[in-house]
N, C-alpha and C positions, 0 to 999 in steps of 0.2 A: 793545484788544485789535481793533478796528476796525479792516481794512485797506483805505487809498483806493484808488482808481485810479491804476495806472501803477507801482505796487509789485510787481507780479505779471508774468511772464512769460507768452506765449502757451502754454506745455507746463505750469506751475501748474495754469493759469488752468483746460485743459481737463479734467486730474485731478482739483480740486478740485472742479469743477462736474459730472464724472461721477459721480465719489462721492453727490452730493446729489441729482441725480436720481434714480438706484440706491436710496438710501437715501430719499429723499421718496416714492417706486414702494410701496418695503415699507412705511411711516409708514401713507402714507393708508389703503392697504389694510386695518388695523389700526383704523385710525381708526374706518371705515366701523361695524366692529363694535360700537366701543365710546360714542362720539358720542350721547347724545342731552341730551335738556332740561335735566336737571340738572349735566350739566358744562358746557353749552356761554356762562351765564354768568361760569362760574370762569374758563375762560380768556381771556373777554373782558378779566374783571379783575386775575390774573394779568399781562395780558399788558400793559397797562393801567402796573401799578404798575414791574415792571420797566424795563419803555419810560421812567420817569421815572428809576430807578434808573441806566440805563445813561448817559442826559446829561449823567450827571458823570462828565468827562475829564479826563486828562490826560499832557499830552504825555511821550513817551520818547523819550530820543536812541539810534538807533541801534533803533527798534522804531518800535511806531506810536503808540498810547493806550495809557494803564492806567484804565480802569473796574470797577466790580460788575457780574454779569452774570447772577445768579440760575438759569442752567440747571442746577445740583444742586434748587434748590429745585423748579422745572418739573418736575422725573424723580419725584421724592420726589410732589409731590402728585398729578399726574397721568398719573405713569407714563411711560415714555420714549414712546410714540408721541403725545402729547395733548401731553408736555412739550415735544419736538419743535417741531411744529404753535406751541406757544406763542411760543417761542423767534424761529422761525422768522416768524414775524408782526412781531412787533419790530425785527428786524432787518430784513424787504423796505421798510415805512414808514420805517424811519430811511435808508434807503437811497435810498428812491425819490421822500420828501419832503424831508427834512431835510439830505440828501446826506453822513449822517456810514455812511462806508464805500461803499465805488465798485462799481458794478454789476460790472464783471468781478472784484471780490474778493468777490463774494456767496457764492460756493460757500463759497469757504475760509473765508468766516466765519461760514457758518452748519457748516462741520462743524466749527470749532473749536468754539461755543459752541451751538448748536443739537440736535448730535451726539454730543462727546466728554463736555463738561461734563455736561449731561442724561442720557446714559449712567451717567458715573464717579456719580454721585449715587445715582442709583437702584439702582447695584447695588451696592452698598457699604450702602447703608439695608436692602435687599432682604435680600439675605444677614443683615445683623445680626440682625435683627426672625426669618427664619427658621429660625435656630442659639440666638437670646437670646430666646425670647418674649416671658420675663415682666419682663425687665430696661432698664426705664427710662431707665436711666443710660445704659449701653452704647448705647441709640439716640438718646439726645442725642449721645454720641463720636461714634454712626456719621451720625448726621446735618452732623456738625463736619467731620466728615472727608471727607464727599460734598463737601461745598461748596469745602474748602479743596484739596483732591484735584484737584477739577476744575478748577477755573480754572487751578491751577497745571498738569496738562499740558492744556491747553487753551491756555495761552500759549506752554508748548513748542512745541505744534505749528504756532504762529500764526510764532515764529521761527526755525523748519524752512521754512514755505512762503515766509518773503521772505527769508530769509538762502538760502535753494538759488536762488534768482530771479535770471536773469541782469538783470533789469529794478532790480534793488536794488543800492547800491554798498557795501553791508556784505554779510558773509559769515556763516556761521551760527556763527562764532567771536566775531561778538560781538551778534547778534540772539537767540543763545539766550540764552547767559547773563544779555540784560536783560532779554528778556521773562520768563524762569523766575523770574528771582529778586526781580523787582518782583510780578508777578503769587503766587507765594509768599509774600510779605510779605500784600500783601490780600488773598489767601487764608482768612489767618486771621481776620480782618475776617467775609469773606465763610461763613466757615464758622461763628463766630458767630451770623451774624444768621440763615444757617439752622435750623440749632441751634434758636435759641430761638426760630423762626417755627414750625418744627413741632413743638417743647411744645407750645405755645399750641395752635395747631392739633387738637394731637391728644386737649387738652384741653376746648374748648370747640366745635369740631365735627371731629369723628373721621371722619365718614363722608363727610368730603368729601376724605379722604387715599384713594387708589389701591392703596397697599399694603395699610392698616390694613382695609379691606372684607373 
């Protein structure tokens, strides 16, 4: 899902960076109120784990690449703001150090993976536990849906960004079906991983789960 340099035109770059700046400003204001010595190590460990998972990339024709994201898991574990910070750290290091995703596309990549994916996972899981407080099986389903739908919607957003960009040779009729289809398939695996991880943490370390507190 990482978009490299040269795929986006100036209009898409400016719009996605603008959204990132506004959302990032709001997120960091909220993070100042929730950041503590307890969750700093958790952010570091989760960032490292997601970083390793995202390094497994499969190229897609007419799109960018296919890989695990971990945004929904970050949103469920840390909430929407620290979840955003976790994925944004991963994307920035990948961009600046490993050249995985372009600098001009960092706004779009962050919007897709650090905003959309994180928020989808967080909202679905939070809505479920607020509605069905004692239903563990439904929480597993919610974590699965968050992981699956989060990466699927992020893939659609990526397809729209590169498809509408005048710098990319293919239009949305090609980029969106490819990105949406493959990420919907991968989302099944990511959904299962998210659900199993959340279930394990709820039993072994519920105190580190943002929504469970």
